[in-house]
ZATINU-383807 format. One record per atom (N, C-alpha, C): z negated, x, y; residue in one letter. Coordinates in pm, whole numbers, padded with zeros to 5 digits, always signed. Last residue first. Layout:
# residues N
ZXYA...
***
This chain:
# residues 164
+05128+05214-04975A+05145+05359-04996A+05270+05392-05073A+05091+04941-04968L+05171+05002-04862L+05198+05151-04883L+04930+04891-05192V+05058+04823-05177V+05148+04895-05078V+04705+05052-05146M+04783+05066-05270M+04923+05008-05252M+04616+04956-04899L+04656+05096-04911L+04738+05121-05037L+04555+04690-04970L+04661+04718-04874L+04709+04863-04883L+04342+04741-05148V+04462+04672-05195V+04579+04700-05100V+04151+04867-04979P+04209+04938-05094P+04337+04874-05146P+04116+04646-04784L+04168+04778-04747L+04224+04855-04867L+04000+04429-04936L+04130+04419-04871L+04191+04556-04841L+03753+04544-05050L+03851+04464-05123L+03990+04472-05060L+03599+04704-04881F+03597+04730-05025F+03699+04651-05106F+03653+04618-04616V+03651+04761-04650V+03666+04784-04800V+03648+04335-04623L+03761+04408-04566L+03767+04551-04617L+03398+04288-04743A+03520+04236-04805A+03642+04312-04753A+03227+04409-04557F+03232+04460-04694F+03358+04413-04765F+03282+04243-04333L+03311+04387-04330L+03321+04446-04471L+03196+03991-04429R+03334+04010-04381R+03371+04158-04384R+02928+04045-04480V+03015+04004-04591V+03161+04026-04552V+02849+04099-04215A+02837+04203-04319A+02926+04170-04438A+02894+03851-04092H+02972+03969-04051H+02963+04082-04153H+02710+03687-04229V+02853+03654-04229V+02936+03777-04193V+02469+03824-04171T+02513+03803-04309T+02663+03776-04315T+02452+03811-03891L+02466+03940-03959L+02517+03924-04101L+02425+03531-03851V+02535+03606-03790V+02558+03738-03864V+02188+03477-03995V+02314+03409-04029V+02433+03490-03977V+02001+03643-03863G+02025+03655-04007G+02157+03593-04049G+02002+03547-03597L+02053+03680-03629L+02085+03696-03777L+02077+03282-03440Q+02011+03309-03568Q+02070+03439-03623Q+02066+03378-03089A+02128+03317-03207A+02047+03351-03332A+01995+03479-02841G+01898+03400-02916G+01957+03327-03035G+02156+03651-02705K+02181+03507-02685K+02085+03419-02764K+02072+03905-02789D+02067+03869-02647D+02078+03719-02623D+02128+03891-03064I+01990+03911-03017I+01977+03865-02872I+02405+03862-03056A+02322+03759-03120A+02177+03770-03075A+02484+04102-02936L+02505+03975-02867L+02418+03865-02924L+02413+04275-03145A+02351+04290-03013A+02367+04162-02931A+02585+04184-03345S+02441+04168-03363S+02367+04185-03231S+02832+04253-03234V+02801+04112-03256V+02651+04091-03276V+02809+04534-03233E+02831+04460-03109E+02791+04314-03124E+02772+04598-03504S+02671+04635-03405S+02686+04555-03277S+03006+04497-03626L+02873+04450-03667L+02768+04480-03560L+03277+04422-03405G+03200+04512-03490G+03061+04457-03515G+03460+04113-03417G+03397+04227-03351G+03322+04311-03451G+03523+03770-03368P+03563+03899-03424P+03496+04012-03347P+03300+03509-03421T+03353+03602-03321T+03396+03731-03389T+03171+03344-03594V+03316+03357-03611V+03379+03454-03511V+02906+03372-03516T+02939+03384-03657T+03089+03407-03677T+02900+03314-03248L+02889+03454-03288L+02919+03476-03435L+02924+03031-03258V+03023+03113-03189V+03019+03257-03238V+02693+02958-03405A+02827+02921-03452A+02934+03009-03388A+02487+03059-03241T+02504+03110-03377T+02644+03080-03429T+02528+02904-03008A+02531+03051-03002A+02556+03110-03141A+02504+02628-03101P+02629+02683-03047P+02636+02836-03047P+02341+02602-03426D+02338+02593-03280D+02464+02661-03225D+02457+02426-03715L+02428+02552-03646L+02426+02528-03495L+02511+02207-03886G+02400+02203-03792G+02364+02334-03724G+02725+02169-04048Y+02617+02254-04098Y+02501+02268-04001Y+02900+01994-03911R+02869+01972-04053R+02746+02048-04101R+02899+02078-03640S+02891+01937-03677S+02847+01916-03822S+02900+02362-03639M+02803+02287-03560M+02787+02144-03611M+03108+02433-03811L+02974+02489-03831L+02867+02410-03757L+03326+02293-03690L+03280+02262-03826L+03137+02311-03850L+03344+02425-03442T+03321+02280-03447T+03267+02240-03584T+03403+02683-03535I+03281+02659-03458I+03244+02511-03462I+03655+02639-03654L+03541+02679-03737L+03408+02656-03665L+03808+02575-03426S+03796+02479-03537S+03674+02511-03624S+03782+02810-03282L+03731+02685-03224L+03714+02579-03332L+03914+02986-03462N+03771+03002-03433N+03711+02875-03374N+04180+02892-03446L+04107+02888-03573L+03957+02897-03550L+04228+02952-03175I+04237+02813-03223I+04161+02798-03354I+04197+03233-03182G+04113+03150-03096G+04112+03004-03140G+04403+03309-03351L+04265+03332-03393L+04168+03247-03310L+04619+03245-03185A+04604+03179-03315A+04460+03192-03366A+04564+03422-02971L+04571+03277-02948L+04551+03200-03079L+04580+03669-03104Y+04454+03627-03042Y+04452+03477-03015Y+04850+03671-03177A+04747+03672-03282A+04613+03626-03226A+04968+03678-02922G+04993+03566-03014G+04887+03557-03123G+04873+03927-02835V+04835+03806-02762V+04856+03683-02850V+05007+04087-03024V+04861+04087-03019V+04811+03962-02947V+05279+04049-02966P+05224+04000-03094P+05071+03996-03095P+05266+04163-02692L+05307+04025-02721L+05257+03976-02857L+05181+04438-02712A+05102+04336-02642A+05139+04194-02681A+05272+04673-02811I+05252+04564-02908I+05178+04446-02845I+05282+04842-02595A+05405+04821-02671A+05393+04705-02770A+05021+04870-02510A+05110+04783-02433A+05238+04752-02510A+04912+05068-02665T+04882+04930-02701T+04974+04834-02628T+04986+05295-02528S+05048+05270-02659S+05022+05127-02706S+04818+05266-02304V+04964+05261-02288V+05031+05231-02421V+04566+05300-02424L+04599+05175-02356L+04750+05158-02340L+04587+05562-02517S+04567+05454-02614S+04598+05318-02552S+04622+05699-02272D+04728+05700-02373D+04712+05588-02474D+04372+05659-02156V+04490+05599-02092V+04604+05593-02192V+04135+05593-02423T+04201+05678-02325T+04317+05603-02261T+03862+05563-02607L+03949+05480-02525L+04008+05565-02413L+03681+05735-02721M+03809+05718-02790M+03908+05632-02710M+03463+05711-02556V+03529+05841-02564V+03666+05828-02629V+03377+05450-02612G+03438+05483-02484G+03513+05614-02485G+03259+05475-02867S+03378+05390-02848S+03451+05428-02720S+03045+05644-02808V+03144+05685-02908V+03272+05604-02892V+02912+05482-02617L+02959+05616-02583L+03068+05660-02680L+02840+05258-02765G+02931+05245-02651G+02991+05378-02612G+02663+05382-02943I+02784+05316-02995I+02887+05300-02883I+02466+05469-02761A+02539+05567-02844A+02668+05506-02899A+02378+05224-02663I+02439+05320-02571I+02521+05422-02650I+02268+05122-02896L+02385+05055-02838L+02456+05146-02737L+02051+05299-02926G+02156+05291-03028G+02283+05227-02975G+01906+05230-02698T+01957+05367-02714T+02069+05371-02817T+01838+04967-02762Q+01924+04993-02646Q+01985+05134-02653Q+01670+05018-02980R+01791+04938-02999R+01889+04965-02885R+01465+05155-02852M+01545+05226-02953M+01676+05151-02980M+01369+04951-02686A+01418+05076-02626A+01505+05154-02726A+01284+04754-02876R+01394+04728-02783R+01452+04858-02725R+01218+04848-03215P+01178+04844-03074P+01299+04833-02981P+01286+04632-03482F+01322+04757-03417F+01285+04748-03270F+01043+04501-03692A+01134+04475-03581A+01162+04607-03511A+01008+04505-04039T+00986+04576-03914T+01089+04533-03811T+00859+04269-04262P+00978+04332-04204P+00945+04393-04068P+00558+04358-04433R+00626+04273-04335R+00752+04345-04285R+00373+04349-04728M+00477+04418-04652M+00547+04319-04558M+00208+04209-04890S+00146+04276-04775S+00249+04341-04683S+00375+04119-05099P+00321+04023-05002P+00262+04089-04877P+00661+04334-05129R+00523+04301-05164R+00471+04202-05061R+00909+04339-05014Y+00902+04344-05160Y+00761+04313-05212Y+01059+04238-04756P+00917+04232-04796P+00904+04224-04948P+01306+04473-04650Q+01272+04349-04722Q+01125+04352-04763Q+01388+04707-04543N+01316+04616-04454N+01279+04484-04522N+01546+04849-04711V+01407+04894-04697V+01324+04801-04609V+01788+04701-04684L+01719+04712-04813L+01573+04751-04797L+01859+04737-04415A+01829+04602-04465A+01750+04609-04596A+01909+05011-04411A+01800+04956-04329A+01761+04817-04378A+02130+05016-04590G+02006+05090-04618G+01888+05037-04540G+02322+04861-04455L+02272+04818-04586L+02139+04887-04618L+02358+05021-04228A+02317+04880-04214A+02257+04830-04344A+02443+05258-04346S+02317+05257-04272S+02267+05115-04250S+02683+05174-04465G+02573+05222-04547G+02441+05220-04473G+02840+05110-04242L+02805+05006-04339L+02686+05048-04425L+02842+05366-04107L+02802+05241-04041L+02756+05136-04141L+02927+05548-04305M+02802+05571-04233M+02752+05442-04169M+03173+05432-04398G+03059+05453-04484G+02927+05470-04412G+03424+05355-04322A+03311+05312-04238A+03180+05330-04313A+03526+05391-04658P+03563+05364-04519P+03445+05306-04442P+03357+05636-04853L+03386+05495-04830L+03425+05475-04684L+03291+05888-04943G+03420+05869-04878G+03456+05724-04855G+03048+05959-05036L+03140+05899-05133L+03278+05871-05074L+02932+06034-04795Y+02961+06137-04895Y+03061+06087-04999Y+02896+05779-04683E+02984+05875-04617E+03026+05984-04716E+02709+05672-04861F+02839+05607-04845F+02941+05701-04781F+02498+05858-04815L+02558+05843-04948L+02697+05781-04937L+02440+05812-04543G+02486+05943-04588G+02554+05938-04724G+02352+05545-04563G+02467+05579-04481G+02526+05713-04521G+02127+05582-04727V+02240+05502-04778V+02366+05529-04696V+01976+05760-04557V+02004+05789-04698V+02126+05713-04747V+01963+05637-04303A+02022+05770-04319A+02061+05799-04463A+01835+05392-04359A+01968+05393-04299A+02037+05528-04322A+01589+05485-04461G+01677+05400-04543G+01819+05402-04492G+01497+05623-04233V+01522+05695-04359V+01616+05614-04448V+01475+05412-04047L+01562+05526-04019L+01596+05603-04146L+01285+05246-04174L+01420+05197-04144L+01518+05312-04123L+01064+05419-04180R+01118+05367-04306R+01262+05317-04284R+01024+05442-03904L+01060+05561-03982L+01122+05520-04115L+00943+05183-03848V+01067+05232-03790V+01115+05355-03865V+00697+05175-03988G+00807+05086-04026G+00941+05134-03973G+00537+05356-03853M+00575+05386-03990M+00695+05302-04034M
***
């Protein structure tokens, strides 16, 4: 019953966000919907853990969708911007190492949680890694969800207005 509740919550909020035309609406809405219905609103209610087989199936679907979009043409077109991308990755790597050190030394996060908290990536990929590495999933997901919501709902509309 708990898994059904999660699926319905994810489908309803994901569908609503998609209908409203929000960027990444299905992904962000389904994450928010599942999180909302998984909260223990009553003392007798316990959060539902998603079964491993279903989680793996979901990750396969995400990998499939991503892989279909990765073509030789997309790799070739990326080669044209390789130098600035490498520079950006190096700068981001230095910043991430600094943040990891701060999170571990000042805030007491374990290495896996600190690394995955600042690791760039999609919410689904980073959460899968957090589960596999035994990181504090709540911390990792919260930071990445806030980052995604800020990018999609704050930064993206401003950039589209300025650049349009």
